[in-house]
N, C-alpha and C positions, 0 to 999 in steps of 0.2 A: 524817735519815728521818723526823722528825717534821713538819720543812716539807713533805716530799714527801706524807706523809699528810693533812697539813690543806687542801694543793694539790686532792689527791685528792676530798678529802670535800664541796670547794665545789663541784667538777665534778660529783659526783655530784648536789650540791643541785640546782643549775641544772638538770642533765637530767629530775629529778624534776618541777620547776617547769614544765618542757616538756610533761610528762606530764599536768599540770594540778593538780598538789599546790600548794599555797601553801609559803609558805618554813617556816612555822612545823610544818606537816604532815611537808614534808622533812625537818627537824632530827629530828623526835620518830619516825620512819620508821627514819631511819638510826639512830639512837641504839639503838631497839629491836631491830634488826637486829645491832648489835654485841653487846648485851647479851642476846640471845635471848629472854628474858622478862623482864619487870622490872613493879613497881608504877606508879601514876602519880606519887608523890613523888619517886621516884627518875629518872624519865623527864623530870621538869621539871627537875631538877638538871641531868642529862647534855646536856639540849639548850637549856639555858639558855633555859627560857619560862617566862614567869611561871606559877605555881601557879594563879591564878585562869582561866588559859587551856587546861590541859594537860588537863583532862575534854573540853572541848569539842573539843578537836583530836585527841584517842583516838577520840571519836565518829565525829567525820567519816571518821578513817582505817578506822574498821569499816565503815562504810556503804559505804566503797570496795572493801571487801574486802581490804584490803591486812593487816589485823592482826584477831585474834579475842581474844575475852576469855574468861580462865578464872575462873569464880566461886570466889568465897571471902572472905575477910576478910585484908587488903584485896583488891582486886581485882587480878589481874595480865593482863599482856598479851602475846601473843605476836603475833610476825611470820609473816604467811604468808611461805611461799616467794619470793621476788622473782620467778623467772622464771616462774613462776605466776600469780601477784597482778599482775604488770605486762602480762603478754601479754594478759590481759583488758583492760586498762586501754588499752592500744596499740590493740586491737581495736575497743574503742566508740570510742576516737579518730578512728582511720580511717573507720570507719562514719558517724558524723558529718559528719566531712569531705567525704566521697564523697556525703552527703547536701544537704551544704551546695553542693557543685560542681555538683551536679544542678540544684539548685533555681536557682540562679544563671545556670547555662545557661540554662533554662527560661526564668528571666525576660529575660535579653539577646535570646534567640533570639524572645519576642513582643514585645519592644521594638522589636526590627530589622526584624520583620514589619509591626508597625503604623505605624513609621516609612516604611517601602516604599508600602504601602498611601497614606498622607497622601500623599507626594510624586506617587505615580501618579496619583490624583484631582486635586492640583494642578497638576500638567501638564497633564492633560486638561480643566481649566478655563481654562488660560491658552493652550489652542489658539487660543483666542478673540481673543488677540493680533493673529493673523495678520491677522484680518478689519479690526482696526483698521487694522492698519499699510498693506494695500492700500484701504484706503476711508479715508484719512487725514481727507478732507473730512468724515467725519461726527463727527470729535471735535474740531474746532475749536473755540477759546474762544466761549463762548455767553454766554448771560444769566446761567447759573445760576454762572458762575464769579464772583462776589461774596461778599466774605467779611465779615462786622462787627468789628470792633477793639473792645475795651474797656480803658481805662484808659491813661494817659500813658504810662507804660513798655512796654507792648505798642505804642501807637502810634509810640514813636521806634523800637521794634525792628525794626518791620516799615518803617518809612521808610528807614532804614537799609539793608535789605535790597533793597528796591527800588533806590536808589541805585545799590548794589553790583552790581545785575543789568543797568544800564545799560552797552552797548557802541560807544553813540555820543554820544548827550546826555541829560542830564538837567535837567528844568526844575523849579522848587520857588518855591511860595509858601508862606510859613507863618503860624500866627496870632499877629498881634502882633508880626510881622519876628523872631521867635526862634528863630534856628538853632542856639543855642548844645549842644544836644544832638548836634546832625549834623555840626560843624564837623570832627571829626578824618576822617567818614567822606567829606565833600566833598573834603579837601583831598588825602587819599589818592587818590580818584578822577580828580582834575584832574592830579595829578602821573602819571597813567596816560593822559595825553592826553584824557579823557573832557572832552566842553564842557559847561560847567555855566552853567545860567541863573538867576538870582534877580529874581522882581520882587518890589518891597518898597514902603511905603506909608511908612518912617520908617528914618531912619539909625540902628537901635541899636547897642549895641556889638558884638551878635553879628557884624552886616553887615558892621562894620569889620575885623574878624577876617577876614572872606573877600575882600577886595579883590583879594588877589594870587591867588586861586584860582577866581572866577567871575566870569561877566560879568553885572552886576548893573543891573537897570533899574529907575528910580525913579518912580513912579505918586504925582504930588502928590494927587488926588484921593482923599478918603477911600473905601475899600473898603464897598459895602452891606452885607456881613457878612464879619466879619475871619476868614475859614476859611483853610484850609491844602489845597494840590495840589502832587501829587508826581506828575512824569511821566517814566517810562523808555523812549524809544525808540519811543514810541507802543505799545508793547507791554503795559507794565504801568501802571497808575496807582495814586492812592490819595487819599480826600479826607480833612481832618480838620474836625473840629469845632472852632468860636471857641474855647470852654473847654478845648480839647484833651484833653478826656474819652472822646471817640468818635469811630470815622470807619469807615471800610471801603476795603478794597482790592479792586482788579478787573484780569480782564483778557477783561472783554469787550468786543468792539468799540465798540458801539455806546454803551455808558457813557463807556468812553475817549473818543471824540470828543465827549460833551457836555463832559467834563473838560478837554480841550483847545482847544474853542474858548472857553470861560469863560477859559482862561490864556491863549490869543492873545489874547482881547479887552482883557485888563489891559495884556497885553506892548506892545500896539499904541498905548495910553494914556501908556505909558511912557517915560522918555527914557535912554538908556544913560549911565552915568555913567563917566567917566574916572577 
């Protein structure tokens, strides 16, 4: 029988905690109901709550209108009838939850309305894409499609992207004939059937590693400036400075033509290596 009572008390405590009471408050309230009236010292022992905490707990229970204080020395405390006291708490909790629900609904509806408005505005703006689609000649690559690139790592990254964009042929010439950072990319594209052309002025270690992956053309004459040029299908191109610290990427037809002519001049002066 005692086991059943213990289980019931635990369930009562959990239920009171759902109603907003703390563990100490639940224990104290149940103990006071069992005792009807009691002083703080006895409640501390019954509820197994430190004596230093019991007055604070009782004060909170009084504010929640679950107990009342009977004046005297010492003070005695009496539980208010649970069905009355807890009904007030239940009503207050439900009202609070209803307000929170209403507020959240309002917030969600406001957010929904805002997003719908943003989508509508964006869609109206994007209607202009039809004009681009119907008059695509007006947005072909032009002189403004030139991007300046700083730093060796960024230059290598962009160089790889241009090589990977090739669908038929990629032509390369690198400062100091250093292709080391591009070897994996070149080999991968070569294995996919992309024709790789290299113009070199020195048989470096990185060039040696690309003998089976590229058509290599050797120009014995010294290059006026040891720059780099990368071209992909006459659609994208890149220029790299001699010290590999700055360059530019282009899709402009006129600039691509200049880079292509420079590259072809070097190619014509070169001899294909076996």
